[in-house]
N, C-alpha and C positions, 0 to 999 in steps of 0.2 A: 064669950069673952075673948077667946083666942082670935077670932076673926077681927074683932075690934082692935086688939093689940097688934095684929099683923098689919092692919090698915094704918095704924099710927106709926109703926116702924117704917112702912113704905113711904109715908108722907115725910117723915123725918129724913130718910135717905135721899129723897128728892130734894128736900130743902138743903141738905149738905152738898149735894151735887150742884145745885144752883149757886150756892155760896162759893164753891170752888171755881165755878165758871166766872163768876163776878170778880173774884180775886185775881184770876188769870187775866181777865180783860183789863183790870186796873193796873196790873203789872206791865201789860203790853202798851199802856197809854203813852209812855215815853217813846217807844218805838213808833207808835202811830204819829206822834208829832214830828219825829225825824223824817218819816216817810212822806208825810204831807209837805214838809218844807222842801223835800227833794223833788217834788213834782215839777216837771218841765215839759212843755210841748212846743215844738217849732213847726211853723207853717210857712209855706212859700206861695207867692202869687203864681198864677198859671204860667207866666213867662219867667218866673224866678227873679224878677226885678226887685221884689220886696220880700224880706224874710222877717218874721216876727216870732219871738220866743216869749211864751207866757208861763207864769208860775201859778202857785196855789192862790185861791181866792180872787182869780181874775187879774192878778198882777202882771204887768208887762215888764219883762226883764230886759228885752233888747229889740231894737228895730234896725234893720240894715237895708241899704239901698245899693243897687248897682249903678254904674254910670248911665246905663240905659234907662233906669227909673227916673233919673233927673231930667231926661229929655222929654218926658211926658208932660202934658198940660197939667196945671195944678189940680184941676177937677179929676182927671184920670188918675193921677198919683194918689189923690185923696181917696178915691173909690177903691183903688187897689190896696192901699194901706188898711182901710176899714174892713174890707172883705177878708184880708189875710189876718188881721187882728182878731176878728170874730172867730175865725177858724181855730187859731192858736188858743184863744181863751176857752172856747167850747171844748176843745180836746183836753186841755189841762183840767177843766171842771170834771170831765168824765173820768180822767185818771184819778183825781182827788176823790171822787165819789166811790171809785172802785176800792181805794185804800180804806176809806171810812167803812164801806160795806164789809170788808174783811173784819174790821174791829167790832162792829155791832152784830155781826152774824145774821141770824134769821129774824131778829127782833124787829127790824125796820128795813124796808126795801129802798134804801137811799139811792143806789145806782139805778134801779128801775124808775124812780121818780125823775131823776136827772135825764135819763134816756127818753122818757115819755115827753117831758117838757121840751127838750132839744129837738126831738122828732117833729113835734107840732110847730115849734117856732121856726126851725130851719127848713121844714118841709123835706126832711131827709129820712129815709127808712131807718128803723132801729138797727137792722143788721149792718148798715154802713157805719153807723155811729159806734158800734162795738168793735169794728175791725182794728182799731188802734189800741184796744185794751189788752192787758196781759191775759193770754188764754182765750180771748174773744168768746167768752162764755155767753150763751143765750140768757136773756132776762129770766128771773125766777118767778115773777108774778104772773098769774094767769092772764091778766089784762095785756101785759106786754108780749106775752107769748102769741097773742092774737095778731100783733103787729109784725111778727117775724114771719119770714117765708118758711113753710113747712119743711123744705129741703134743708134748712139751716139747723133744725132742731135735732 
Protein backbone atom coordinates (compact mmCIF):
# COMPACT_ATOMS: atom_id res chain seq x y z
CA UNK A 1 0.00 0.00 0.00
CA UNK A 2 2.84 2.43 0.78
CA UNK A 3 4.38 1.90 -2.64
CA UNK A 4 1.09 2.80 -4.30
CA UNK A 5 0.70 5.84 -2.05
CA UNK A 6 4.27 7.01 -2.84
CA UNK A 7 3.58 6.64 -6.55
CA UNK A 8 0.39 8.70 -6.26
CA UNK A 9 2.19 11.39 -4.27
CA UNK A 10 4.93 11.53 -6.92
CA UNK A 11 2.35 11.85 -9.71
CA UNK A 12 0.57 14.61 -7.82
CA UNK A 13 3.84 16.49 -7.29
CA UNK A 14 4.63 16.23 -11.01
CA UNK A 15 1.14 17.52 -11.77
CA UNK A 16 1.66 20.47 -9.42
CA UNK A 17 5.01 21.27 -11.05
CA UNK A 18 3.44 21.11 -14.52
CA UNK A 19 0.69 23.45 -13.33
CA UNK A 20 3.26 25.91 -11.94
CA UNK A 21 5.17 25.87 -15.25
CA UNK A 22 1.96 26.47 -17.20
CA UNK A 23 1.02 29.37 -14.91
CA UNK A 24 4.47 30.90 -15.36
CA UNK A 25 4.22 30.61 -19.14
CA UNK A 26 0.80 32.20 -19.07
CA UNK A 27 2.10 35.06 -16.95
CA UNK A 28 4.98 35.52 -19.41
CA UNK A 29 2.61 35.70 -22.39
CA UNK A 30 2.35 39.50 -22.21
CA UNK A 31 6.13 39.74 -22.31
CA UNK A 32 6.17 37.39 -25.27
CA UNK A 33 3.84 39.65 -27.22
CA UNK A 34 5.99 42.69 -26.44
CA UNK A 35 9.18 40.92 -27.46
CA UNK A 36 7.68 39.69 -30.72
CA UNK A 37 6.39 43.18 -31.50
CA UNK A 38 9.94 44.49 -30.97
CA UNK A 39 11.52 42.05 -33.46
CA UNK A 40 13.36 43.97 -36.15
CA UNK A 41 15.96 42.93 -38.70
CA UNK A 42 17.77 45.17 -41.17
CA UNK A 43 19.48 43.87 -44.30
CA UNK A 44 21.60 45.69 -46.88
CA UNK A 45 22.22 44.85 -50.51
CA UNK A 46 25.83 43.86 -51.26
CA UNK A 47 26.68 47.40 -52.41
CA UNK A 48 24.54 48.92 -49.63
CA UNK A 49 22.39 50.74 -52.19
CA UNK A 50 19.23 49.18 -50.73
CA UNK A 51 18.36 48.78 -47.04
CA UNK A 52 15.28 46.89 -45.86
CA UNK A 53 14.00 46.65 -42.29
CA UNK A 54 11.55 43.85 -41.52
CA UNK A 55 9.49 43.14 -38.42
CA UNK A 56 7.47 40.27 -37.01
CA UNK A 57 5.27 38.19 -39.25
CA UNK A 58 7.16 39.21 -42.39
CA UNK A 59 6.12 42.84 -42.12
CA UNK A 60 8.25 45.37 -43.97
CA UNK A 61 8.89 48.40 -41.81
CA UNK A 62 11.13 50.42 -44.09
CA UNK A 63 12.93 50.41 -47.44
CA UNK A 64 15.67 52.93 -48.18
CA UNK A 65 17.61 53.66 -51.37
CA UNK A 66 20.82 55.56 -51.92
CA UNK A 67 21.23 57.83 -54.94
CA UNK A 68 23.38 55.08 -56.46
CA UNK A 69 20.42 52.67 -56.24
CA UNK A 70 18.32 54.96 -58.40
CA UNK A 71 20.97 54.87 -61.13
CA UNK A 72 20.40 51.14 -61.65
CA UNK A 73 18.12 49.75 -64.30
CA UNK A 74 14.59 48.99 -63.07
CA UNK A 75 15.30 45.25 -63.36
CA UNK A 76 18.55 45.47 -61.36
CA UNK A 77 16.92 47.63 -58.69
CA UNK A 78 13.98 45.25 -58.45
CA UNK A 79 16.29 42.24 -58.07
CA UNK A 80 18.32 44.05 -55.40
CA UNK A 81 15.19 45.06 -53.47
CA UNK A 82 13.73 41.55 -53.59
CA UNK A 83 16.97 39.85 -52.47
CA UNK A 84 17.45 42.33 -49.63
CA UNK A 85 13.80 42.03 -48.65
CA UNK A 86 14.03 38.22 -48.49
CA UNK A 87 17.12 38.47 -46.29
CA UNK A 88 15.53 40.94 -43.86
CA UNK A 89 12.26 39.00 -43.61
CA UNK A 90 14.05 35.66 -43.12
CA UNK A 91 16.25 37.14 -40.39
CA UNK A 92 13.22 38.63 -38.61
CA UNK A 93 11.44 35.26 -38.86
CA UNK A 94 14.40 33.52 -37.19
CA UNK A 95 14.47 36.12 -34.44
CA UNK A 96 10.73 35.75 -33.90
CA UNK A 97 11.05 31.96 -33.79
CA UNK A 98 13.82 32.29 -31.17
CA UNK A 99 11.52 34.40 -28.99
CA UNK A 100 8.66 31.91 -29.36
CA UNK A 101 11.06 29.04 -28.65
CA UNK A 102 11.93 30.59 -25.29
CA UNK A 103 8.21 30.72 -24.47
CA UNK A 104 7.29 27.18 -25.48
CA UNK A 105 10.43 25.64 -24.04
CA UNK A 106 11.12 22.04 -24.96
CA UNK A 107 7.51 21.28 -25.92
CA UNK A 108 7.94 22.24 -29.60
CA UNK A 109 11.09 22.89 -31.63
CA UNK A 110 9.78 26.03 -33.35
CA UNK A 111 13.21 27.49 -34.04
CA UNK A 112 14.53 24.23 -35.46
CA UNK A 113 11.58 24.00 -37.83
CA UNK A 114 12.15 27.55 -39.10
CA UNK A 115 15.89 26.92 -39.48
CA UNK A 116 15.31 23.67 -41.36
CA UNK A 117 12.83 25.26 -43.76
CA UNK A 118 14.99 28.32 -44.40
CA UNK A 119 18.09 26.17 -44.91
CA UNK A 120 16.29 24.13 -47.56
CA UNK A 121 14.61 27.08 -49.29
CA UNK A 122 17.56 29.48 -49.19
CA UNK A 123 20.24 26.85 -49.72
CA UNK A 124 22.17 28.23 -46.75
CA UNK A 125 23.71 26.05 -44.01
CA UNK A 126 21.96 26.17 -40.65
CA UNK A 127 25.07 27.49 -38.90
CA UNK A 128 25.00 30.58 -41.12
CA UNK A 129 21.33 31.13 -40.34
CA UNK A 130 21.94 31.01 -36.60
CA UNK A 131 24.78 33.55 -36.67
CA UNK A 132 22.35 36.48 -36.20
CA UNK A 133 20.44 34.91 -33.31
CA UNK A 134 21.06 35.87 -29.70
CA UNK A 135 23.62 33.46 -28.32
CA UNK A 136 23.85 31.68 -31.71
CA UNK A 137 22.95 28.41 -30.02
CA UNK A 138 23.05 25.25 -32.11
CA UNK A 139 19.72 23.63 -32.92
CA UNK A 140 18.27 21.31 -30.33
CA UNK A 141 16.71 18.62 -32.50
CA UNK A 142 18.83 15.67 -33.58
CA UNK A 143 17.80 16.19 -37.21
CA UNK A 144 19.16 19.72 -37.34
CA UNK A 145 22.28 18.76 -35.43
CA UNK A 146 23.10 16.66 -38.48
CA UNK A 147 22.97 19.79 -40.65
CA UNK A 148 25.46 21.56 -38.36
CA UNK A 149 29.21 21.37 -38.75
CA UNK A 150 30.62 19.24 -35.95
CA UNK A 151 33.08 22.02 -35.07
CA UNK A 152 30.13 24.30 -34.27
CA UNK A 153 28.64 22.02 -31.60
